[in-house]
C-alpha positions as CSV (number, residue, x, y, z in Angstrom):
1,M,0.0,0.0,0.0
2,S,1.7,3.2,-1.1
3,F,2.1,6.2,1.0
4,D,0.3,8.5,-1.4
5,T,-2.7,6.0,-1.5
6,R,-3.0,6.2,2.2
7,S,-3.0,10.0,2.1
8,L,-5.7,9.9,-0.6
9,A,-7.8,7.6,1.5
10,I,-7.6,9.9,4.5
11,A,-8.6,13.0,2.4
12,T,-11.5,11.0,0.9
13,A,-12.8,10.2,4.4
14,G,-12.8,13.9,5.3
15,F,-14.6,14.6,2.0
16,C,-17.3,12.0,2.8
17,A,-18.0,13.4,6.3
18,F,-18.4,17.0,5.3
19,V,-20.3,16.4,2.0
20,N,-23.0,14.7,4.2
21,L,-22.9,17.2,7.0
22,Y,-23.8,20.2,4.8
23,N,-25.9,18.4,2.1
24,V,-29.1,20.3,3.1
25,Q,-27.8,23.8,3.7
26,A,-28.3,25.3,0.2
27,L,-31.7,23.6,-0.1
28,L,-33.4,25.0,3.0
29,P,-35.5,27.7,1.2
30,D,-36.7,25.1,-1.3
31,L,-37.5,22.5,1.4
32,A,-39.3,25.1,3.4
33,A,-41.5,25.9,0.5
34,E,-42.2,22.3,-0.4
35,F,-43.1,21.3,3.2
36,G,-44.9,24.5,4.1
37,A,-42.4,25.2,6.9
38,S,-41.0,28.4,8.3
39,A,-37.3,29.2,8.1
40,S,-37.1,28.5,11.9
41,E,-38.7,25.1,11.5
42,V,-36.6,24.0,8.5
43,S,-33.4,25.1,10.2
44,W,-33.8,22.1,12.5
45,L,-32.3,20.1,9.6
46,M,-29.0,21.8,10.4
47,T,-29.5,21.8,14.1
48,A,-30.2,18.0,14.2
49,G,-26.9,17.2,12.3
50,T,-24.6,19.4,14.3
51,G,-26.3,18.5,17.6
52,A,-25.9,14.8,17.0
53,I,-22.2,15.4,16.3
54,A,-21.8,17.3,19.5
55,L,-23.3,14.4,21.5
56,T,-21.0,11.7,20.1
57,A,-17.7,13.5,19.2
58,P,-16.0,13.2,22.6
59,F,-16.6,9.5,22.9
60,T,-15.7,8.3,19.5
61,G,-12.2,7.6,20.5
62,V,-13.4,5.1,23.1
63,L,-15.4,3.3,20.5
64,A,-12.3,3.2,18.2
65,D,-10.4,1.5,21.0
66,V,-12.8,-1.4,20.9
67,L,-13.4,-1.7,17.2
68,G,-10.2,-0.5,15.7
69,R,-9.7,2.7,13.7
70,K,-9.9,1.7,10.1
71,R,-12.8,-0.6,10.9
72,L,-14.8,2.2,12.6
73,I,-14.1,4.7,9.8
74,T,-15.2,2.5,7.0
75,A,-18.2,1.1,8.9
76,A,-19.4,4.6,9.6
77,M,-18.9,5.6,5.9
78,F,-21.0,2.7,4.7
79,A,-23.6,3.3,7.4
80,V,-24.1,7.0,6.4
81,V,-25.5,5.8,3.0
82,V,-28.6,4.5,4.7
83,P,-30.0,7.7,6.3
84,T,-29.0,9.7,3.2
85,L,-31.1,7.4,1.1
86,L,-34.0,7.3,3.5
87,M,-34.1,11.2,3.4
88,T,-35.3,10.8,-0.2
89,L,-38.5,9.2,1.1
90,V,-39.6,11.6,3.8
91,N,-42.9,13.5,3.7
92,S,-42.5,15.8,6.7
93,I,-39.9,18.0,8.4
94,P,-39.9,15.9,11.6
95,A,-39.1,12.7,9.6
96,F,-36.4,14.6,7.8
97,V,-35.0,16.0,11.0
98,F,-34.9,12.4,12.5
99,W,-32.8,11.0,9.6
100,R,-30.5,14.1,9.7
101,F,-29.9,13.3,13.4
102,V,-29.1,9.7,12.6
103,E,-26.7,10.9,9.9
104,G,-25.0,13.3,12.4
105,L,-24.4,10.5,14.9
106,L,-22.4,8.6,12.2
107,L,-20.1,11.4,11.2
108,P,-17.7,11.7,14.2
109,P,-16.5,8.1,13.8
110,I,-15.3,9.3,10.3
111,F,-13.6,12.6,10.9
112,T,-12.4,12.4,14.5
113,V,-10.9,8.9,14.1
114,A,-9.3,9.9,10.8
115,V,-7.4,12.6,12.6
116,A,-6.2,10.2,15.3
117,Y,-5.2,7.7,12.5
118,I,-3.0,10.4,11.0
119,G,-1.2,11.0,14.3
120,D,-0.6,7.3,14.8
121,E,0.4,6.1,11.4
122,W,2.6,8.8,9.9
123,P,6.0,9.9,11.2
124,P,5.8,13.3,13.1
125,A,7.5,15.1,10.3
126,D,4.9,14.0,7.8
127,V,1.8,14.7,10.0
128,P,1.4,18.3,9.0
129,R,1.5,17.4,5.3
130,V,-1.1,14.6,5.6
131,A,-3.2,16.7,8.0
132,G,-3.2,19.5,5.3
133,L,-4.5,17.0,2.7
134,Y,-7.2,15.8,5.1
135,I,-8.3,19.5,5.7
136,S,-8.3,20.0,2.0
137,G,-10.6,17.0,1.7
138,T,-13.0,18.3,4.3
139,S,-13.0,21.8,2.7
140,I,-13.8,20.4,-0.7
141,G,-16.4,18.0,0.8
142,G,-18.1,20.9,2.6
143,F,-18.2,22.9,-0.6
144,C,-19.5,20.0,-2.7
145,G,-22.1,19.2,0.0
146,R,-23.7,22.6,-0.6
147,F,-23.0,23.0,-4.3
148,I,-23.8,19.6,-5.8
149,P,-27.2,19.2,-4.2
150,G,-28.1,22.8,-5.2
151,V,-27.3,22.2,-8.9
152,L,-28.9,18.8,-9.0
153,T,-32.1,20.1,-7.3
154,D,-32.6,22.5,-10.2
155,L,-32.0,19.7,-12.7
156,I,-33.6,16.6,-11.2
157,G,-35.2,17.6,-7.9
158,W,-34.0,17.4,-4.3
159,R,-35.0,13.7,-3.8
160,L,-32.9,12.5,-6.6
161,A,-30.1,14.9,-5.6
162,F,-29.9,13.1,-2.2
163,S,-29.8,9.8,-4.0
164,V,-26.7,11.0,-5.9
165,V,-25.1,12.1,-2.6
166,A,-25.8,8.7,-1.2
167,L,-24.1,7.1,-4.3
168,L,-21.2,9.4,-3.9
169,T,-20.9,8.4,-0.2
170,L,-20.9,4.8,-1.2
171,V,-18.1,5.3,-3.7
172,T,-16.0,7.1,-1.2
173,A,-16.6,4.3,1.4
174,I,-15.4,1.7,-1.1
175,I,-12.3,3.8,-1.9
176,V,-11.4,4.1,1.8
177,A,-12.1,0.4,2.5
178,R,-9.8,-0.6,-0.3
179,M,-7.0,2.0,0.0
180,L,-6.6,2.6,3.7
181,P,-4.5,-0.1,5.4
182,P,-5.4,-1.3,8.9
183,E,-3.7,0.7,11.7
184,R,-0.3,-0.6,12.8
185,N,0.8,1.9,15.5
186,F,-2.4,2.2,17.4
187,V,-2.0,2.1,21.2
188,R,-5.1,1.5,23.3
189,E,-5.7,4.3,25.8
190,G,-7.3,4.1,29.2
191,G,-10.9,3.5,28.2
192,F,-14.1,5.4,29.0
193,L,-13.5,6.2,32.7
194,S,-10.0,7.5,31.9
195,S,-11.3,9.7,29.1
196,L,-14.0,11.0,31.4
197,R,-11.5,12.0,34.1
198,Q,-9.4,13.8,31.5
199,M,-12.4,15.7,30.3
200,L,-13.3,16.8,33.8
201,R,-9.7,18.1,34.2
202,H,-9.9,20.0,30.9
203,L,-13.2,21.6,32.1
204,R,-11.3,23.1,35.1
205,D,-8.7,24.8,32.8
206,P,-9.7,28.5,32.2
207,Q,-7.7,28.7,29.0
208,L,-9.4,25.6,27.5
209,I,-12.8,26.8,28.6
210,A,-12.2,30.2,26.9
211,T,-11.1,28.4,23.7
212,Y,-14.1,26.1,23.8
213,A,-16.3,29.2,24.0
214,I,-14.5,30.7,20.9
215,G,-15.1,27.4,19.0
216,F,-18.8,27.7,20.0
217,G,-19.0,31.2,18.5
218,V,-17.1,30.3,15.3
219,L,-19.5,27.7,14.1
220,F,-22.5,29.6,15.5
221,N,-21.6,32.4,13.1
222,F,-20.8,30.2,10.2
223,I,-24.1,28.3,10.4
224,A,-26.2,31.5,11.1
225,T,-24.5,33.4,8.3
226,F,-24.6,30.8,5.5
227,T,-28.0,29.3,6.4
228,Y,-30.0,32.6,6.6
229,V,-28.2,34.4,3.8
230,S,-29.8,31.7,1.6
231,F,-33.2,32.7,2.7
232,H,-32.3,36.4,2.2
233,L,-31.1,35.8,-1.4
234,A,-33.9,33.3,-2.2
235,A,-36.5,36.1,-1.5
236,P,-37.2,39.1,-3.7
237,P,-35.5,41.0,-5.3
238,Y,-32.8,38.4,-5.7
239,L,-34.8,35.2,-6.2
240,F,-31.7,32.9,-6.2
241,S,-32.2,29.3,-7.4
242,P,-30.8,26.4,-5.5
243,T,-27.9,26.3,-8.0
244,L,-27.0,30.0,-7.3
245,L,-27.4,29.4,-3.5
246,G,-25.0,26.5,-3.8
247,A,-22.6,28.7,-5.7
248,L,-22.4,31.1,-2.6
249,F,-20.2,28.5,-1.0
250,F,-17.4,29.2,-3.5
251,T,-16.5,31.8,-0.9
252,Y,-15.4,29.0,1.4
253,L,-12.6,28.1,-0.9
254,A,-11.1,31.6,-0.6
255,S,-9.6,30.6,2.8
256,S,-7.6,27.6,1.3
257,P,-4.5,29.6,0.2
258,I,-4.6,31.8,3.3
259,V,-4.9,29.4,6.3
260,P,-1.5,27.8,5.7
261,W,0.1,31.2,6.4
262,V,-1.6,31.6,9.8
263,G,1.5,30.4,11.7
264,R,3.7,33.0,10.1
265,A,1.2,35.7,10.9
266,I,1.0,34.7,14.6
267,A,4.8,34.7,14.8
268,L,4.9,38.2,13.2
269,F,2.0,39.9,15.2
270,G,1.4,37.7,18.2
271,R,-1.6,35.3,18.6
272,R,-3.9,37.6,20.5
273,P,-3.4,40.8,18.5
274,F,-3.7,38.9,15.2
275,V,-6.9,37.2,16.2
276,L,-8.4,40.5,17.4
277,G,-7.5,42.0,14.0
278,V,-9.1,39.1,12.2
279,I,-12.3,39.4,14.3
280,A,-12.5,43.2,13.4
281,L,-12.4,42.2,9.7
282,W,-15.0,39.5,10.4
283,I,-17.3,42.2,11.8
284,I,-16.8,44.3,8.7
285,G,-17.6,41.3,6.5
286,A,-20.9,40.7,8.4
287,L,-21.9,44.3,8.1
288,L,-21.4,44.2,4.4
289,L,-24.1,41.6,4.2
290,L,-26.6,44.3,4.9
291,A,-25.8,46.0,1.6
292,G,-28.0,45.7,-1.5
293,P,-25.6,44.9,-4.4
294,I,-24.7,41.2,-4.8
295,S,-21.1,42.1,-5.4
296,V,-20.9,43.7,-1.9
297,I,-22.7,40.8,-0.3
298,M,-20.3,38.3,-1.9
299,T,-17.4,40.4,-0.6
300,G,-18.9,40.2,2.9
301,L,-19.4,36.4,2.6
302,T,-15.8,36.0,1.5
303,L,-14.5,38.0,4.4
304,C,-16.7,36.0,6.8
305,A,-15.5,32.7,5.4
306,I,-11.8,33.6,5.5
307,C,-11.9,35.2,9.0
308,G,-14.0,32.3,10.5
309,M,-11.6,29.7,9.0
310,V,-8.6,31.5,10.4
311,C,-10.2,31.8,13.9
312,Q,-11.0,28.1,13.7
313,A,-7.5,27.1,12.7
314,I,-5.9,29.2,15.5
315,S,-8.3,28.1,18.3
316,T,-7.9,24.4,17.4
317,G,-4.1,24.7,17.5
318,Y,-4.4,26.6,20.8
319,V,-6.3,23.7,22.3
320,A,-3.6,21.3,21.4
321,M,-0.9,23.6,22.7
322,T,-2.7,24.3,26.0
323,A,-3.7,20.8,26.9
324,K,-0.7,19.2,28.6
325,E,-2.2,15.7,28.7
326,G,-5.2,14.0,27.1
327,R,-5.0,16.0,24.0
328,S,-7.5,13.7,22.2
329,S,-10.2,14.3,24.8
330,A,-9.3,18.1,24.8
331,V,-9.9,18.3,21.1
332,G,-13.0,16.1,21.4
333,L,-14.5,18.6,23.9
334,Y,-13.6,21.5,21.5
335,G,-15.5,19.6,18.8
336,T,-18.5,19.3,21.1
337,A,-18.5,23.0,21.9
338,Y,-18.0,23.8,18.2
339,Y,-21.0,21.8,17.0
340,V,-23.2,22.9,19.9
341,G,-22.4,26.4,18.6
342,G,-23.5,25.4,15.1
343,S,-26.8,24.0,16.5
344,A,-27.4,27.2,18.5
345,G,-26.6,29.3,15.4
346,A,-29.2,27.5,13.3
347,F,-31.8,27.6,16.1
348,L,-31.4,31.2,17.3
349,G,-30.8,32.4,13.8
350,G,-34.3,31.1,13.0
351,I,-35.8,33.0,15.8
352,A,-33.9,36.2,14.7
353,W,-35.1,35.7,11.1
354,T,-38.7,35.2,12.2
355,F,-38.9,38.3,14.4
356,A,-36.4,40.7,12.8
357,G,-35.6,39.4,9.3
358,W,-32.1,39.4,7.8
359,G,-31.1,42.5,9.7
360,G,-31.8,40.8,13.0
361,C,-29.7,37.8,11.9
362,V,-26.8,40.1,11.1
363,A,-27.1,41.9,14.4
364,M,-27.0,38.6,16.2
365,I,-23.9,37.5,14.3
366,V,-22.1,40.8,15.0
367,A,-23.0,40.4,18.7
368,M,-21.4,37.0,18.8
369,Q,-18.3,38.3,17.0
370,I,-17.9,40.9,19.7
371,V,-18.3,38.3,22.4
372,I,-15.5,36.2,20.8
373,G,-13.3,39.2,20.6
374,A,-13.9,40.0,24.3
375,I,-13.0,36.4,25.2
376,V,-9.7,36.5,23.2
377,A,-8.8,39.9,24.7
378,T,-9.4,39.0,28.3
379,A,-9.0,35.2,28.7
380,W,-6.3,34.0,26.3
381,G,-2.8,33.9,27.7
382,R,-0.3,36.5,26.4
């Protein structure tokens, strides 16, 4: 099994997880119209997926200890095909939400265990390169999860679009099953009770608590921004189709050439001043979303995508640097806070949309950005 083949398999696993996590986001306005649901009600499709991830992410490592890493990754990838296909048969929002929740439960065994596999199976000098390939796979998967269903919904309808996503998931599962070798360097950790004790210790560390709060705010803003801008642009005077709504997520790709330079920027400016500057730009990007011209809105979305991704990269690294032991459980708790934030962004964004429209959503987003900035300024170490 070649080294490059293993890297491709890991990137494919990341692609599979994120293409399924975001497969409904660009379709929410169409689904709301078809099922006669409000924006707040249909946003539960996002809340269910991220909420399920938040529940299972910290404990996936314990399950991998029992089943083995490759076995768990591939089993979860094949299993995700089932709820994705069953979503094509639903006739109500509650049924749709149920299968999205099931889908979310199956995603942490893919992406969290893949990260652990990288750390175990590659020499330390190669880990950053392979992790970069994995992150590229997740980024492309997140984009395709929004763009492909949007285009296919215009061409063949959303039910067949989800069938295509299920087929794509099956193909990626087969690729990983064939190309990813079984783990060779895996060392069993202490089990459930040991992981639980480590988590409790992490929750007494003020630096980690602050960073978990920042992670909460990052995905809160991502989900609130990109979910409800779809409703804003699907309404008059824009009347965006699902294809155009999916194309909004090209802005996500703008961060790809920038994030690898974050380490140099931190060395040049210092972590805290740099992040505060990024948050200031993020606020400007959010305020641009209130403008009328599409070009200005797209500029705002691009700024929001870049600044959010930079904050995510820095805060994840800060967790790994701050945790002196039990780094896997520390990162797992960060993942829980991150996805709880995404669920809250979808839910509270729906309330803001219902009572105050797009302007209310943007005000909520800016308020969360200010909170993140205050945490960085007051709680992060110098």
